Structure formats: structure tokens, C-alpha cells
C-alpha positions in Angstrom: -58.8 65.4 -54.4 -60.4 62.1 -55.5 -63.8 63.2 -54.2 -63.5 66.6 -55.9 -62.6 64.9 -59.2 -65.7 62.6 -58.9 -67.9 65.6 -58.3 -66.5 67.6 -61.2 -66.9 64.7 -63.6 -70.4 64.0 -62.5 -73.2 64.7 -65.0 -75.6 65.2 -62.1 -73.4 68.0 -60.6 -73.3 70.0 -63.8 -77.1 69.4 -64.4 -77.9 70.8 -61.0 -75.5 73.7 -61.5 -77.0 74.5 -64.9 -80.5 74.4 -63.5 -79.6 76.6 -60.6 -77.9 79.1 -62.9 -80.9 79.2 -65.2 -83.3 79.8 -62.3 -81.0 82.5 -61.0 -81.0 84.6 -64.1 -84.7 84.3 -64.5 -85.2 85.5 -60.9 -82.6 88.3 -61.6 -84.4 89.3 -64.8 -88.1 89.3 -63.8 -88.0 89.8 -60.0 -84.9 91.8 -59.3 -84.9 94.0 -62.4 -81.4 93.0 -63.4 -80.3 92.8 -67.1 -82.0 96.1 -68.0 -81.2 98.2 -71.1 -79.9 97.0 -74.5 -76.7 95.5 -73.2 -78.3 93.8 -70.2 -81.0 92.3 -72.5 -78.4 91.0 -74.9 -76.4 89.5 -72.0 -79.6 87.9 -70.6 -80.6 86.5 -74.1 -77.2 84.9 -74.7 -76.9 83.5 -71.1 -80.5 82.2 -71.2 -80.0 80.5 -74.6 -76.8 78.9 -73.4 -78.3 77.6 -70.1 -81.6 76.5 -71.6 -79.7 74.7 -74.4 -77.6 73.0 -71.7 -80.8 72.0 -69.8 -82.3 70.5 -73.0 -79.0 68.7 -73.7 -79.0 67.2 -70.1 -82.6 66.0 -70.5 -81.8 64.5 -73.9 -78.8 62.7 -72.4 -80.9 61.4 -69.5 -83.6 60.0 -71.8 -81.5 58.7 -74.6 -78.3 57.7 -72.9 -78.6 57.4 -69.1 -81.9 55.5 -68.7 -81.1 52.9 -71.4 -77.5 52.5 -70.1 -78.8 52.0 -66.5 -81.3 49.4 -67.7 -78.5 47.6 -69.7 -76.2 47.7 -66.8 -78.8 46.2 -64.5 -79.4 43.4 -66.9 -75.7 42.6 -67.2 -75.2 42.7 -63.5 -78.2 40.5 -62.6 -77.1 38.0 -65.4 -73.5 37.7 -64.2 -74.6 37.3 -60.6 -77.1 34.6 -61.6 -74.4 32.7 -63.6 -71.8 33.1 -60.9 -74.2 31.6 -58.3 -75.2 28.8 -60.6 -71.6 27.9 -61.5 -70.6 28.0 -57.8 -73.5 25.6 -57.0 -72.5 23.3 -59.8 -68.9 23.2 -58.6 -70.0 22.5 -55.1 -72.2 19.6 -56.5 -69.1 18.2 -58.2 -67.0 18.5 -55.1 -69.6 16.8 -53.0 -70.1 13.9 -55.5 -66.3 13.4 -55.8 -66.0 13.5 -52.0 -68.7 10.9 -51.5 -66.9 8.6 -54.0 -63.7 9.3 -52.0 -65.3 7.8 -48.9 -67.2 10.6 -47.1 -70.5 9.4 -45.8 -71.6 12.6 -44.1 -72.4 14.6 -47.2 -75.8 14.8 -49.0 -76.3 15.5 -52.7 -79.8 16.9 -52.1 -80.2 20.2 -53.8 -81.2 22.0 -50.5 -77.9 20.8 -49.0 -75.9 21.8 -52.0 -77.3 25.3 -51.9 -76.4 25.5 -48.2 -72.8 24.3 -48.9 -72.5 27.0 -51.6 -72.3 29.5 -48.7 -68.7 30.2 -47.7 -69.1 29.5 -44.0 -71.0 26.3 -44.6 -68.5 24.9 -47.0 -65.6 25.8 -44.7 -67.3 24.0 -41.8 -67.9 20.9 -43.9 -64.5 20.6 -45.6 -61.9 22.3 -43.5 -61.5 19.5 -41.0 -60.2 15.9 -41.2 -56.8 14.3 -41.5 -57.5 11.0 -43.2 -57.8 10.5 -46.9 -61.6 10.1 -46.7 -62.1 13.1 -44.5 -62.5 16.9 -45.1 -61.3 18.1 -48.4 -58.8 15.2 -48.8 -61.6 12.9 -49.9 -62.2 15.2 -52.9 -58.5 15.8 -53.6 -57.8 12.1 -53.8 -60.4 11.8 -56.5 -58.6 14.3 -58.7 -55.7 11.9 -59.3 -57.7 10.6 -62.3 -59.8 12.3 -65.0 -63.2 11.8 -63.4 -66.5 13.2 -64.5 -66.4 15.7 -61.6 -62.9 16.9 -62.7 -64.1 17.7 -66.2 -67.3 19.2 -65.0 -65.5 21.7 -62.7 -63.1 22.6 -65.6 -66.2 23.3 -67.8 -67.7 25.5 -65.1 -64.4 27.4 -64.9 -64.6 28.1 -68.6 -68.2 29.2 -68.4 -67.6 31.5 -65.5 -64.4 33.0 -67.0 -66.2 33.7 -70.3 -69.1 35.4 -68.5 -66.8 37.5 -66.3 -64.8 38.6 -69.4 -68.0 39.6 -71.2 -69.3 41.4 -68.1 -66.2 43.4 -67.4 -65.8 44.3 -71.0 -69.3 45.7 -71.3 -70.2 47.0 -67.8 -69.2 50.7 -68.0 -70.0 51.5 -64.3 -67.4 49.3 -62.8 -65.2 50.9 -60.1 -61.5 50.1 -60.0 -61.3 48.1 -56.8 -64.0 45.6 -57.6 -63.0 45.5 -61.3 -59.5 44.4 -60.3 -60.9 41.7 -57.9 -63.1 40.2 -60.5 -60.4 40.4 -63.2 -58.1 38.5 -60.9 -60.7 35.8 -60.6 -61.2 35.6 -64.3 -57.4 35.3 -64.8 -57.2 32.6 -62.1 -59.9 30.6 -63.8 -58.3 30.9 -67.2 -54.9 29.7 -65.8 -56.6 26.5 -64.5 -58.7 25.4 -67.5 -55.8 23.4 -68.8 -55.2 21.6 -65.5 -54.6 17.9 -65.6 -55.5 15.2 -63.0 -52.7 13.7 -61.0 -51.3 13.8 -57.5 -49.0 16.8 -58.2 -50.7 18.1 -61.3 -54.0 18.8 -59.6 -52.6 20.6 -56.6 -52.9 24.2 -58.0 -56.4 23.3 -59.2 -57.5 21.9 -55.8 -55.8 24.7 -53.8 -57.7 27.4 -55.8 -60.9 25.4 -55.5 -60.7 25.3 -51.7 -59.8 29.0 -51.4 -62.6 29.9 -53.8 -65.4 27.9 -52.1 -64.3 28.4 -48.5 -63.5 32.1 -48.8 -59.9 31.6 -47.9 -57.1 34.1 -48.5 -53.4 33.1 -48.1 -52.6 36.3 -46.3 -55.8 37.1 -44.4 -57.0 33.6 -43.8 -60.7 32.7 -43.8 -62.6 35.9 -44.8 -66.1 34.6 -43.8 -67.7 35.9 -46.9 -67.7 35.4 -50.7 -65.6 38.3 -51.8 -66.4 37.8 -55.5 -70.1 37.8 -55.0 -69.8 40.9 -52.8 -67.8 42.5 -55.6 -70.4 41.7 -58.2 -73.1 43.2 -56.1 -71.2 46.3 -55.2 -69.4 47.0 -58.5 
């Protein structure tokens, strides 16, 4: 039923149907000798005018609406993906810098290493282990007890990303329901955290979301091994 609904609401489906019908009556008229006599000629004229008018309308829609909208959608999609990746890399940079200040000596702030850690699997490998306060993700979490530069920078990145997602989802008309819901949940999660405060207990929701976001972790399914939000942006 869902597939049938998508077909019947497709402009391409009706364009193809209109074109086939127009070709069919032309063949019937000029090759098969149908639509003869006064009544047949009137039926042909009315049908031909309707179908040719429909074809012109479809072509007008394609040139004036479809092509510009596709171009606009492509620009919006490329822009939000670029901003998402930049914000993710900026957040990883802040996490690495705070972790180094927290005692980790195995992390590098070189840009090539930051870009590598922005990948879900690489971040998980670098931050999921450790038991001491200066190991794993704990080194970062301990730095969130105070209002550090990194804390404020991550909050700022949350605001930027939430604003961009809101703009994209409001203006991107080709979004499908599943990926729209996934990205909307991310936007709402970011908005719920922009007023986070530093502190041992106060920063726990902030740190918990941050790890799940960067390591591709789901509380139900565990580590997903991929960036579900980037996938949603690419497939939406």
C-alpha cells in the first residue's frame, strides 16, 4: 500500500502516463484509423488538447520547479553535511585538549589525528577503555567539573549544529520520515544540553550524550560502528 501510494503521488509516474497516452492516441489516429467521423474527430481534438496541455504543464513544472528545487536541495544538503562534520571535528578537538589537560599523554592535537578521531570507530577505540581518572573518557569528564574553555566551546558547537539542523529540516522538502525523525531527535538533544553547567553531577548528562554522539553508542543497541546522523544526512 505504501509503495502504491508513493507511485500514485509521483510526478514522474503521471508524466510517463500522460506521454504514453498522448503517443497512443496519435498512433490510433494516424496509423490505425481510429477517431474517424465528426464525433471521433471531436473526441480526438478534446483528448489531444488535454494530453498535450498536460505534457506542457509537466515540462513547465520540470524547468521552473523541479530543477531549481533539486539544485536548492543539493546546496542545503551539502551545506549541512559540511557544518556537521566541522562541528564534530571541533568537538573532538575540545575533547582531546581537555583530555590532555586531564592527564592523557597518548593523544595528539595534530589536525590529521583529530580528523581520524572524528570517525566513530577511532573515537571509540581511543576513549572507551581505562579505569583511572586520567584514562579513557574519564580524563575528559574530570575536566568538566569546572567551566573550562573546552566546555564552553563544545556548548557553542552544540548551538551552531542545532541551529543548522533546524534550518535544514525546515527548508529541505525531500526529507523522508525515518531520517527526519533521527535528525530532529539530535537537534532536540543538542537544544536540551546548551544550558548545561559544569560540575561533577551537573555535567553527567552532557558528558553521557557526548560519548554516545562521538563513539556511535546507543543505550539499547550498544556500539553501532557508524555515525548514524551523518548517514541520515547523506540518505535523507
